[in-house]
Backbone bond lengths (Angstrom), bond angles and torsions (degrees), N, CA, C in turn:
res aa  C-N    CA-C-N  psi(-1)  N-CA   C-N-CA  omega(-1)  CA-C   N-CA-C  phi
1 M - - - 1.463 - - 1.554 112.04 -
2 D 1.332 112.67 -46.39 1.474 120.21 179.89 1.482 110.68 -61.96
3 R 1.389 114.17 -41.91 1.497 116.95 177.43 1.509 112.81 -61.58
4 F 1.367 111.01 -39.09 1.518 113.96 -178.51 1.561 109.67 -64.90
5 L 1.294 117.71 -42.07 1.428 121.89 -178.87 1.550 111.66 -63.76
6 V 1.271 114.80 -42.92 1.517 118.99 176.72 1.399 111.15 -61.95
7 A 1.390 120.19 -41.38 1.479 126.07 177.08 1.559 109.24 -60.92
8 M 1.203 118.55 -44.94 1.558 121.57 177.47 1.485 111.97 -65.65
9 E 1.296 118.18 -38.07 1.451 121.16 -174.55 1.510 113.48 -61.01
10 W 1.320 116.50 -37.98 1.491 119.65 -173.23 1.543 111.40 -68.78
11 P 1.322 122.29 -43.70 1.415 117.68 177.42 1.517 116.45 -69.04
12 R 1.456 114.45 -28.00 1.501 116.95 176.58 1.462 105.65 -65.75
13 K 1.379 121.56 -47.03 1.481 120.41 -178.90 1.562 112.34 -59.58
14 L 1.250 114.74 -37.12 1.543 120.15 -177.39 1.558 107.56 -66.55
15 L 1.356 114.38 -41.27 1.485 117.49 175.09 1.395 113.19 -62.57
16 I 1.362 118.93 -47.91 1.475 121.85 175.66 1.468 114.73 -52.16
17 A 1.298 116.05 -45.86 1.457 123.16 178.00 1.502 114.38 -63.50
18 V 1.290 119.73 -43.85 1.502 124.64 175.23 1.493 108.83 -59.86
19 L 1.416 118.80 -47.88 1.405 121.96 179.31 1.517 112.62 -59.94
20 G 1.269 116.70 -45.25 1.493 120.54 177.89 1.451 114.10 -61.18
21 A 1.356 117.13 -40.61 1.433 120.50 178.11 1.581 109.53 -64.13
22 L 1.294 114.22 -42.64 1.431 122.40 179.66 1.579 111.39 -59.01
23 A 1.309 112.42 -45.48 1.504 121.40 177.19 1.474 111.41 -59.37
24 L 1.319 115.39 -45.66 1.520 119.53 -179.83 1.508 109.97 -65.61
25 F 1.303 116.18 -38.13 1.536 120.95 179.17 1.515 107.92 -61.99
26 L 1.261 117.73 -48.33 1.501 123.21 -177.91 1.489 108.35 -65.36
27 L 1.303 119.16 -42.86 1.498 121.63 178.41 1.593 109.18 -59.54
28 F 1.261 117.99 -53.36 1.470 118.56 177.09 1.556 114.49 -55.14
29 A 1.288 114.86 -45.09 1.447 119.44 178.36 1.499 114.23 -58.86
30 A 1.344 114.03 -44.22 1.483 121.20 -179.72 1.587 108.34 -64.65
31 F 1.402 112.06 -40.20 1.570 112.10 179.64 1.562 109.74 -66.72
32 G 1.315 117.90 -37.21 1.461 120.92 -176.64 1.575 107.30 -64.48
33 E 1.322 118.49 -36.50 1.433 122.94 -174.99 1.565 107.86 -72.69
34 I 1.349 116.81 -39.43 1.485 120.37 179.25 1.511 109.48 -69.54
35 K 1.275 119.35 -40.17 1.437 124.57 177.46 1.574 112.78 -60.95
36 G 1.365 113.79 -38.63 1.424 121.94 178.97 1.489 115.94 -62.57
37 L 1.384 114.80 -23.38 1.433 117.62 -179.03 1.482 115.47 -68.35
38 R 1.261 116.62 -11.84 1.444 123.27 179.76 1.507 111.99 -70.80
39 F 1.315 117.50 -23.94 1.429 123.02 -173.19 1.554 111.89 -88.10
40 I 1.393 115.28 141.49 1.465 121.44 178.24 1.452 111.16 -57.23
41 G 1.292 122.39 133.50 1.487 129.50 173.33 1.511 110.46 76.77
42 S 1.286 124.54 11.33 1.441 121.96 178.51 1.460 110.02 -120.42
43 G 1.311 117.57 166.91 1.424 124.61 176.30 1.506 113.03 81.18
44 V 1.296 119.73 -155.85 1.412 124.08 178.55 1.568 111.53 -74.25
45 P 1.349 113.18 126.54 1.514 115.73 -179.33 1.573 112.52 -56.86
46 A 1.358 110.68 134.25 1.516 115.80 -179.69 1.460 108.42 -65.32
47 T 1.395 116.46 142.83 1.457 120.43 177.14 1.572 108.09 -111.03
48 N 1.320 119.91 -30.17 1.445 121.72 177.13 1.499 110.00 -100.71
49 T 1.268 119.51 109.61 1.425 124.67 -176.01 1.515 113.03 -139.95
50 I 1.314 114.50 163.57 1.504 123.11 174.19 1.567 103.30 -136.02
51 T 1.313 113.21 149.14 1.406 120.28 -179.49 1.496 110.68 -123.59
52 V 1.382 119.66 129.77 1.448 123.81 -175.90 1.598 108.39 -126.19
53 T 1.357 116.93 151.97 1.417 119.59 176.66 1.570 110.82 -114.31
54 G 1.236 113.89 156.61 1.496 116.40 179.20 1.491 108.48 -142.57
55 M 1.341 119.15 153.08 1.450 125.40 176.71 1.427 110.71 -134.00
56 G 1.448 112.96 134.00 1.477 121.07 175.86 1.493 110.91 -125.82
57 E 1.344 116.02 140.72 1.498 118.83 177.41 1.536 110.33 -133.80
58 V 1.220 113.95 144.47 1.472 119.35 -178.18 1.543 107.03 -138.00
59 F 1.399 115.89 132.49 1.369 123.26 179.08 1.601 106.19 -99.44
60 A 1.340 117.23 132.73 1.480 118.86 -178.23 1.545 102.45 -143.69
61 V 1.356 113.71 139.96 1.488 127.89 175.21 1.481 106.83 -75.85
62 P 1.322 118.10 121.30 1.495 121.03 -178.60 1.635 108.48 -63.31
63 D 1.339 113.22 140.47 1.483 116.45 176.63 1.541 111.84 -116.72
64 I 1.278 114.47 7.96 1.529 119.60 179.42 1.519 108.68 -132.06
65 A 1.375 117.92 134.22 1.387 123.37 167.84 1.509 111.70 -114.86
66 E 1.290 117.36 140.33 1.485 122.87 -178.76 1.556 108.45 -129.01
67 F 1.262 118.09 140.99 1.449 121.06 168.75 1.539 107.92 -151.76
68 N 1.433 113.97 163.73 1.461 122.83 175.61 1.496 110.00 -106.96
69 A 1.347 118.03 139.84 1.452 122.39 171.55 1.482 109.77 -121.60
70 T 1.388 123.14 128.75 1.403 128.60 -176.84 1.534 110.33 -118.18
71 V 1.336 109.68 133.92 1.492 117.86 170.22 1.452 109.89 -115.05
72 M 1.372 117.98 132.09 1.375 123.28 -175.33 1.581 110.67 -132.98
73 E 1.309 118.96 119.05 1.485 122.88 -174.24 1.531 111.22 -132.92
74 E 1.357 111.47 153.17 1.523 116.17 178.53 1.510 107.95 -120.33
75 G 1.338 110.72 161.59 1.472 118.37 175.92 1.501 109.57 -165.73
76 D 1.377 112.81 167.64 1.537 115.86 -178.20 1.529 109.92 -67.15
77 D 1.271 119.22 -23.64 1.470 117.11 177.27 1.583 105.19 -139.10
78 V 1.360 114.85 -178.45 1.484 118.11 -177.20 1.515 107.57 -70.14
79 K 1.236 120.02 -40.27 1.441 125.96 -174.60 1.511 110.08 -59.62
80 A 1.357 114.96 -45.91 1.433 121.05 -179.31 1.531 111.36 -65.32
81 A 1.293 116.53 -41.32 1.452 120.77 -177.59 1.488 109.04 -70.57
82 Q 1.396 118.30 -36.10 1.429 118.87 -179.74 1.545 110.65 -70.95
83 E 1.257 120.28 -37.00 1.426 120.95 176.32 1.420 115.71 -56.57
84 K 1.402 115.83 -43.76 1.430 122.91 178.71 1.518 110.94 -63.17
85 A 1.337 118.08 -48.70 1.345 128.07 -175.32 1.576 108.87 -64.07
86 T 1.299 113.90 -46.92 1.491 120.01 179.70 1.458 111.36 -61.08
87 E 1.343 122.03 -41.48 1.511 124.43 179.76 1.527 108.83 -59.70
88 K 1.317 115.85 -46.32 1.408 118.98 -177.11 1.535 112.58 -70.45
89 I 1.281 120.03 -43.90 1.470 120.61 -178.67 1.468 113.87 -70.98
90 N 1.359 117.22 -30.55 1.521 121.81 173.02 1.555 110.25 -66.70
91 A 1.334 115.40 -37.87 1.506 120.51 177.73 1.491 107.95 -66.05
92 I 1.338 116.28 -38.38 1.534 114.47 -178.76 1.515 111.53 -70.95
93 I 1.356 116.68 -42.53 1.509 120.67 176.78 1.452 110.73 -59.25
94 S 1.321 117.16 -45.48 1.432 118.87 -177.25 1.651 109.68 -65.62
95 Y 1.241 115.05 -33.98 1.494 114.62 177.98 1.595 108.39 -69.48
96 L 1.348 114.33 -41.40 1.495 114.91 -179.43 1.537 112.41 -62.15
97 K 1.312 115.68 -42.91 1.461 119.48 174.96 1.535 114.82 -58.12
98 G 1.329 111.97 -41.29 1.464 119.69 178.53 1.534 112.01 -65.02
99 E 1.300 117.52 -24.44 1.437 119.87 175.86 1.489 115.79 -91.40
100 G 1.333 113.58 7.99 1.528 117.09 172.90 1.539 113.02 102.63
101 I 1.351 118.89 2.32 1.447 120.04 -177.33 1.583 107.31 -77.54
102 D 1.332 119.84 123.27 1.466 122.22 -177.81 1.506 105.26 -65.92
103 E 1.349 115.50 152.04 1.450 123.50 174.51 1.516 111.96 -64.27
104 K 1.281 121.74 -29.22 1.453 123.83 176.78 1.492 111.90 -68.99
105 D 1.288 119.06 -17.61 1.506 125.93 -177.94 1.537 111.08 -97.57
106 I 1.247 117.31 6.46 1.474 121.25 176.33 1.645 107.41 -122.86
107 R 1.232 114.86 118.77 1.440 117.51 -177.56 1.566 112.51 -142.38
108 T 1.294 116.93 143.04 1.428 123.13 -179.49 1.582 106.23 -82.11
109 I 1.375 115.14 125.33 1.435 119.21 -179.64 1.523 112.01 -114.78
110 D 1.336 118.34 -2.25 1.413 122.82 171.69 1.549 112.05 -161.02
111 Y 1.324 117.02 140.33 1.455 124.10 175.70 1.497 105.28 -148.60
112 S 1.351 113.63 126.75 1.450 118.95 175.89 1.527 111.42 -145.55
113 A 1.354 113.01 152.72 1.425 124.49 175.89 1.502 109.73 -133.20
114 N 1.285 117.44 116.65 1.568 122.13 -170.47 1.530 110.72 -132.85
115 P 1.415 110.93 141.44 1.544 106.09 170.27 1.416 118.88 -73.30
116 K 1.369 120.73 151.36 1.354 125.18 179.45 1.570 111.23 -108.82
117 Y 1.326 117.40 128.09 1.392 122.43 -177.66 1.348 114.23 -119.82
118 E 1.348 121.56 155.20 1.552 126.06 176.35 1.570 103.17 -129.97
119 W 1.282 110.10 138.58 1.540 119.68 178.14 1.504 109.77 -99.14
120 S 1.309 112.91 123.97 1.450 116.85 -179.52 1.558 112.05 -121.31
121 T 1.313 118.68 150.43 1.432 126.01 -178.01 1.505 109.29 -125.72
122 Q 1.344 117.50 150.54 1.402 121.09 173.27 1.487 113.30 -87.54
123 V 1.339 115.10 148.74 1.477 123.61 -177.99 1.583 107.34 -102.86
124 C 1.348 114.50 120.45 1.405 117.03 175.89 1.538 110.48 -98.16
125 A 1.334 116.49 141.04 1.445 120.58 -170.20 1.535 109.52 -66.80
126 D 1.303 120.27 -34.17 1.448 119.54 -172.12 1.545 112.35 -94.23
127 R 1.318 117.35 -27.73 1.484 118.06 -178.60 1.523 117.00 -117.30
128 G 1.322 116.65 7.51 1.489 118.46 -176.04 1.544 107.28 81.47
129 Y 1.317 113.78 -126.03 1.490 117.09 -176.96 1.511 114.79 -73.21
130 C 1.265 118.68 128.96 1.508 119.43 -179.92 1.521 108.05 -86.15
131 P 1.271 118.11 152.48 1.481 120.53 176.59 1.470 114.42 -63.24
132 G 1.267 120.27 153.29 1.430 122.22 -173.22 1.485 119.88 83.73
133 G 1.295 116.94 178.74 1.461 116.19 -176.10 1.524 104.24 170.45
134 K 1.376 113.49 -174.89 1.481 117.14 176.30 1.415 113.61 -148.42
135 Q 1.290 118.66 154.60 1.429 127.95 -177.54 1.524 108.36 -98.79
136 T 1.312 118.04 126.50 1.457 121.31 -176.90 1.558 112.40 -122.82
137 L 1.320 115.39 128.96 1.390 118.06 175.93 1.520 110.33 -72.94
138 V 1.321 113.43 127.50 1.493 118.73 -174.86 1.556 108.79 -119.51
139 G 1.325 117.77 -0.66 1.498 115.18 176.35 1.618 107.74 154.29
140 F 1.341 113.34 -164.13 1.451 121.66 -179.14 1.435 113.62 -135.24
141 Q 1.296 118.53 153.06 1.400 125.48 -174.01 1.532 108.20 -130.59
142 V 1.435 112.26 125.99 1.465 118.26 -178.63 1.569 107.65 -118.98
143 S 1.285 114.75 132.98 1.408 120.15 -179.65 1.617 112.75 -129.34
144 Q 1.252 117.34 139.09 1.438 124.05 177.88 1.469 107.02 -138.77
145 T 1.408 106.56 134.23 1.575 115.28 179.15 1.545 105.43 -123.80
146 V 1.347 113.89 133.39 1.454 119.65 177.67 1.565 104.84 -115.49
147 S 1.323 117.35 143.50 1.478 124.06 168.09 1.425 111.10 -97.31
148 V 1.348 116.75 135.26 1.507 121.29 -173.85 1.524 107.30 -121.33
149 K 1.352 117.79 132.92 1.399 122.12 178.30 1.455 104.78 -112.23
150 V 1.403 118.26 124.74 1.443 125.46 -178.51 1.535 107.64 -109.96
151 R 1.314 117.27 116.86 1.407 120.84 -178.54 1.528 114.27 -86.52
152 D 1.322 115.44 -13.60 1.484 118.88 176.43 1.481 101.62 -113.73
153 T 1.368 120.10 97.47 1.391 127.56 -177.25 1.499 114.90 -54.92
154 D 1.369 116.63 -34.07 1.472 119.75 -179.68 1.562 111.28 -65.57
155 Q 1.362 116.08 -14.90 1.464 118.58 -178.67 1.560 109.29 -88.70
156 A 1.309 123.32 -9.87 1.409 126.23 -172.85 1.543 110.57 -55.00
157 G 1.248 119.37 -48.49 1.480 120.63 -173.62 1.550 110.83 -66.03
158 D 1.319 120.06 -37.37 1.400 123.85 179.19 1.620 109.33 -66.30
159 L 1.334 115.94 -36.05 1.377 119.23 -178.77 1.489 113.37 -73.77
160 L 1.196 117.59 -34.47 1.516 123.71 177.36 1.527 108.41 -65.01
161 A 1.257 117.58 -40.66 1.525 121.93 178.09 1.503 109.16 -73.20
162 G 1.367 117.46 -35.15 1.475 120.83 179.40 1.525 113.09 -64.16
163 V 1.293 117.91 -49.84 1.448 123.37 177.96 1.513 113.12 -61.46
164 G 1.368 113.20 -34.11 1.422 119.29 178.30 1.556 112.79 -63.65
165 D 1.256 112.57 -37.53 1.542 121.90 179.27 1.495 109.29 -66.69
166 R 1.309 121.49 -20.50 1.481 121.94 -173.56 1.537 113.37 -108.78
167 G 1.298 111.61 30.07 1.519 115.59 168.11 1.521 115.00 84.88
168 V 1.253 119.94 18.52 1.461 122.67 178.11 1.523 110.92 -65.08
169 S 1.333 118.84 139.14 1.461 117.94 -176.09 1.557 110.70 -86.26
170 S 1.368 118.51 -30.62 1.418 118.86 176.05 1.464 109.10 -155.68
171 V 1.300 115.77 151.49 1.544 122.48 169.33 1.540 106.51 -123.72
172 S 1.396 111.65 127.03 1.555 114.74 -178.02 1.490 106.39 -144.40
173 G 1.326 108.50 173.37 1.467 119.59 174.66 1.451 117.36 65.59
174 L 1.312 120.46 32.89 1.491 122.07 -179.48 1.515 106.01 -68.23
175 N 1.313 114.27 127.30 1.470 120.91 -177.42 1.592 110.58 -146.59
176 F 1.246 112.70 143.08 1.516 119.41 176.37 1.505 108.60 -109.46
177 T 1.297 116.20 128.57 1.441 124.55 -177.66 1.549 107.98 -135.53
178 M 1.354 111.20 -175.57 1.463 119.99 177.69 1.511 110.09 -119.62
179 D 1.250 114.40 140.12 1.485 122.84 -174.62 1.606 108.93 -66.65
180 D 1.358 114.65 -41.59 1.465 115.87 -179.42 1.634 104.05 -114.29
181 Q 1.294 112.04 74.53 1.417 121.24 -179.06 1.661 108.86 -62.88
182 D 1.323 116.02 -35.66 1.487 118.44 -176.21 1.522 109.53 -64.18
183 A 1.283 118.84 -37.03 1.465 119.23 -177.44 1.540 111.96 -68.95
184 V 1.300 119.52 -35.48 1.380 120.76 175.65 1.558 114.99 -73.08
185 E 1.302 113.80 -30.26 1.425 118.64 175.39 1.554 110.08 -73.97
186 A 1.185 118.69 -31.18 1.535 121.03 174.73 1.471 111.95 -69.77
187 E 1.309 114.02 -35.48 1.548 118.46 -178.71 1.567 106.67 -68.91
188 A 1.348 117.59 -40.58 1.417 121.08 178.18 1.516 112.34 -64.37
189 R 1.437 113.32 -38.77 1.449 117.53 -178.82 1.515 111.93 -65.65
190 D 1.422 112.39 -39.24 1.549 114.88 -178.56 1.517 107.86 -65.17
191 E 1.310 120.06 -38.87 1.493 122.52 179.35 1.522 107.89 -60.83
192 A 1.347 118.49 -45.46 1.443 122.13 175.94 1.511 118.33 -57.62
193 I 1.371 112.04 -43.00 1.508 117.00 178.59 1.600 109.49 -68.06
194 A 1.291 113.99 -39.54 1.535 116.52 178.23 1.483 111.68 -64.40
195 D 1.421 118.00 -37.86 1.470 125.13 174.96 1.555 108.63 -60.70
196 A 1.305 118.19 -47.24 1.454 121.22 -175.67 1.478 111.67 -67.65
197 K 1.373 121.35 -38.76 1.401 126.27 176.99 1.498 111.91 -62.76
198 A 1.391 115.86 -42.53 1.479 117.50 -178.35 1.561 106.01 -66.68
199 K 1.317 120.63 -39.46 1.471 123.09 175.48 1.501 112.46 -57.55
200 A 1.385 114.37 -45.28 1.471 118.75 -179.84 1.546 114.96 -62.59
201 E 1.312 117.25 -35.92 1.507 122.80 177.45 1.505 107.91 -69.30
202 E 1.299 118.78 -41.11 1.476 121.56 -179.75 1.489 108.97 -67.32
203 L 1.296 119.26 -46.87 1.491 121.61 179.47 1.482 111.59 -62.21
204 A 1.308 118.93 -47.46 1.506 121.90 176.53 1.629 111.07 -53.71
205 K 1.273 115.28 -44.48 1.446 120.15 175.39 1.517 111.40 -56.42
206 S 1.330 112.15 -52.44 1.499 110.19 -179.49 1.485 114.23 -69.18
207 L 1.263 123.61 -22.06 1.452 124.14 179.18 1.581 108.05 -91.08
208 G 1.243 119.90 -6.87 1.460 120.23 -178.96 1.483 115.98 66.84
209 V 1.374 114.44 34.88 1.504 119.58 178.73 1.503 109.46 -120.99
210 S 1.233 117.26 173.38 1.545 125.88 176.33 1.536 108.54 -111.18
211 L 1.323 113.01 141.83 1.462 119.33 170.98 1.488 111.09 -85.03
212 V 1.319 117.63 128.72 1.437 122.69 -175.42 1.571 112.83 -93.98
213 R 1.351 110.74 -58.45 1.498 121.78 -176.73 1.511 109.19 -162.07
214 I 1.299 112.07 164.54 1.473 121.16 173.13 1.480 107.07 -87.74
215 V 1.381 118.05 125.40 1.424 118.43 -175.85 1.542 110.79 -117.91
216 G 1.397 117.08 0.20 1.530 122.60 -178.92 1.454 108.16 -161.29
217 F 1.358 112.99 145.46 1.461 123.35 174.71 1.490 109.68 -142.81
218 S 1.348 115.07 143.80 1.527 116.65 171.03 1.530 106.37 -153.60
219 E 1.254 116.69 154.19 1.433 124.62 179.37 1.500 111.93 -127.11
220 N 1.319 115.33 124.44 1.480 117.81 -175.49 1.510 108.10 -112.53
221 G 1.422 114.77 121.66 1.402 118.74 177.09 1.474 111.90 64.91
222 G 1.367 118.84 38.86 1.463 123.86 -178.32 1.579 107.36 -57.65
223 G 1.291 115.13 131.61 1.503 118.87 171.67 1.518 112.36 71.18
224 I 1.221 121.52 35.94 1.536 120.07 -179.71 1.546 106.88 -82.04
225 P 1.381 114.26 119.42 1.492 116.25 -173.27 1.556 105.22 -85.28
226 Y 1.350 117.29 133.43 1.327 124.43 167.99 1.537 113.89 -114.13
227 Y 1.252 121.56 126.77 1.447 123.87 -176.08 1.526 110.19 -87.25
228 T 1.379 114.87 116.41 1.438 118.20 -175.65 1.396 116.29 -123.36
229 R 1.304 116.06 173.79 1.504 120.46 -177.02 1.498 115.57 51.39
230 N 1.311 126.66 -133.73 1.452 121.66 -178.07 1.518 114.15 -66.98
231 A 1.324 121.05 77.31 1.343 124.56 -171.32 1.492 113.78 -56.25
232 A 1.321 120.03 153.18 1.519 120.24 -172.59 1.434 113.61 -65.54
233 Y 1.321 119.30 129.11 1.449 128.72 174.64 1.509 109.87 -56.07
234 G 1.236 117.01 132.03 1.460 120.04 172.05 1.542 115.20 81.58
235 M 1.274 119.95 -0.02 1.476 124.90 179.98 1.542 107.14 -60.91
236 G 1.398 111.75 130.71 1.377 115.44 176.94 1.598 108.49 107.37
237 G 1.251 120.94 -9.22 1.469 123.43 174.41 1.472 116.66 104.87
238 A 1.285 118.01 58.27 1.481 118.58 176.20 1.539 108.15 -80.04
239 D 1.223 121.20 131.04 1.452 125.80 -178.75 1.665 106.44 -90.04
240 M 1.348 110.18 149.46 1.491 119.46 179.32 1.483 109.82 -125.54
241 A 1.350 120.80 120.57 1.375 121.89 177.32 1.555 115.67 -65.74
242 V 1.308 116.91 157.31 1.424 122.30 176.58 1.568 109.46 -62.92
243 A 1.338 114.55 125.96 1.465 119.04 -177.37 1.533 108.89 -81.11
244 Q 1.316 118.88 140.49 1.411 126.10 174.33 1.457 112.89 -80.10
245 E 1.375 115.54 -35.79 1.444 126.62 176.29 1.521 109.48 -124.78
246 A 1.349 115.59 167.25 1.414 118.41 -176.48 1.526 112.32 -57.42
247 A 1.266 114.98 119.95 1.472 124.20 -179.04 1.449 111.60 -68.78
248 P 1.355 118.73 142.61 1.532 118.69 174.69 1.538 105.90 -78.92
249 A 1.288 113.00 150.64 1.435 118.87 -178.69 1.550 107.34 -72.47
250 P 1.331 118.22 127.47 1.470 117.05 174.96 1.464 117.48 -76.89
251 D 1.282 117.46 154.77 1.479 122.27 -179.31 1.541 104.59 -84.18
252 I 1.308 116.20 120.34 1.459 121.32 -176.75 1.455 111.80 -115.96
253 P 1.311 120.59 89.00 1.501 124.38 177.35 1.499 110.32 -70.56
254 K 1.382 116.29 128.90 1.499 115.93 -175.21 1.479 112.90 -103.69
255 G 1.351 118.16 -6.08 1.472 120.57 170.90 1.500 111.74 58.41
256 E 1.355 112.35 -149.88 1.499 120.64 -179.54 1.524 105.69 -129.70
257 N 1.344 115.40 152.88 1.455 121.95 166.51 1.395 111.14 -104.13
258 K 1.310 119.55 133.80 1.538 123.33 175.06 1.541 103.04 -104.76
259 I 1.374 110.73 127.22 1.404 119.67 174.94 1.572 108.09 -107.72
260 I 1.310 113.75 127.62 1.481 122.41 -178.80 1.498 114.25 -115.02
261 S 1.346 116.64 134.14 1.372 119.95 172.07 1.505 111.22 -129.28
262 N 1.359 114.47 138.13 1.471 120.49 -178.67 1.559 106.72 -121.66
263 V 1.325 119.31 124.10 1.426 123.66 178.59 1.568 112.93 -122.58
264 S 1.317 115.00 161.99 1.392 121.97 -179.73 1.576 106.50 -133.09
265 L 1.379 118.61 130.53 1.431 123.55 -179.68 1.482 105.79 -119.31
266 T 1.228 115.14 140.36 1.499 121.18 171.01 1.520 111.58 -118.10
267 Y 1.289 116.53 126.59 1.472 123.49 -174.13 1.612 109.95 -111.23
268 E 1.281 115.20 140.29 1.451 119.27 166.56 1.509 106.94 -81.15
269 I 1.335 119.70 135.05 1.475 119.61 176.22 1.489 111.73 -126.88
270 Q 1.294 114.81 159.59 1.508 122.23 175.58 1.534 110.20 -140.06
């Protein structure tokens, strides 16, 4: 009998140990799931929520000026047109470098060589212009456009006048921006989030509920630049004719850029 009891005791203890280990495993697993609910986007989806919006805006003085300079020349053949265009564009680039513009801030954004045609019609003595006509090749046109980044914005007006003195065909796209745009956008976003959080706290107080956690976030139009106050002269592409004499440097007010961020926060409430 004693042997029988001893034989039965060992399986019972083993079963108890296995069940204890399983219980501990389930307990730790449940604890991990509960702990995970604290993190945004995890755990059981929230059913009771409120959504608020916030806006942030930052004013910043531009520290970068950019413009495009185009040279356009014609010739009897492509080579002749290229030689004329190359001579002028090289003179412009040499001038810009001499004024302190780094080579990395001068880049070609367009280069083209195209045939130029003229359409001619025959004149009939009895009816004026006769029907029909023909297209005649009269030469070739070469165009090169360079984009120039000016890191000293006070220098922009002098440079516009300088490239005009050197036979540029047009100047366009003058624009004032910021070198570290991301930092300004982040500042505007932080203001928008703070605005949304303040609205959420006020709304929760009015509703008599408590804010649990943020379960959703979105940003609409983050970092949209608005040009305000003394808006940049020539923005949008004003052309400038080739000057016959040394052109006076234009006054180029750079004003301020207003960066706006709009965010939306969704809170779980209880």
